[in-house]
Phi, psi and omega in degrees: 000147181304311186300312182294314184299315178298312176305310187292319182295322178298309181294326178291318177296320178297318177299316178300329175270007177063037179257114183292140181209170167206123178292134178220189179074211188292331177291321173297326179299316180296317175303316183279004169121358186230110185274138167211156183292139176206134177272359188227155174250122176260127182238119181269137177193160178297148181307325184295344180259352187294316182295315174300326173299314178300323172298315177297317180285340171296328170293351178261003180097006178276140179240147178301131181270141174264001177283161182301134183291127177233132349296168184298341181271000178297128177279326183215140172234134184228151178216161179213137179088188181209157176054230187285357179251026185259135175238130176244136176251140174237118178269120181248137179281138171289115177246168180303326181296333182239018179304319181298327175296319175296311183297333183250022181292157186218165188252138179236153167262131179237115189053245178247027184226148174276142181219132177274131188220148173296151182288160176308306183302318182285337170294316175302313179301315183297315178295320172301315181291340179293331181075007183270125181297332178298343181273350185303314183293325179296318178298315178301319181297314180297321185279318182209091184301325181296325184289344178266334188240109181299341184272352181273152174292167185303316184237075183297152174290151176299155179307145177286128186251025179287158178301327180283319177301314178297317180296323176295321174301317178291325171296317173301318177296323176296316178297318179295316178301314184291327177296310178303318180291323175297312180297321180292323176289327177291321178296322175296323186287332181291317187298000000 
């Protein structure tokens, strides 16, 4: 899928250029075990690295986006592709409020590549600090998966964290996003 491939190409290119980053937001949520559709990859990094990161990803075909930056703390947004094959990157500045997320980032293997991601606990903290009601379900999933999903057993096993399982979740996230966009487009066509 385009979304997963683009995300891995971006993180690989940043690593090759020795640009520190950490995946956060919904992609980090998927890596930590809980998939939901998202059109964007949120990348946390020092402000001093954002311009260089933008230059690196422009070599991968990403262009600066004129759309409203989401999340609001994004310093730079770039996108590539269109419709169901669109990937948007949001470069977020490490601020004092989320410094602990930066300090506790960790590495995961995704397919055959290493990827830096904010820790589960700091992802919860970032989502709590955002004040967005839309993050409440994500927080609940991370804290207590069984309370959110009636189909899970009372004490579910923790998500599998192998490179293949993480890669499969990102693939599922790509497919879910494509399905949501297709359904959204079909609604527009019916109107």
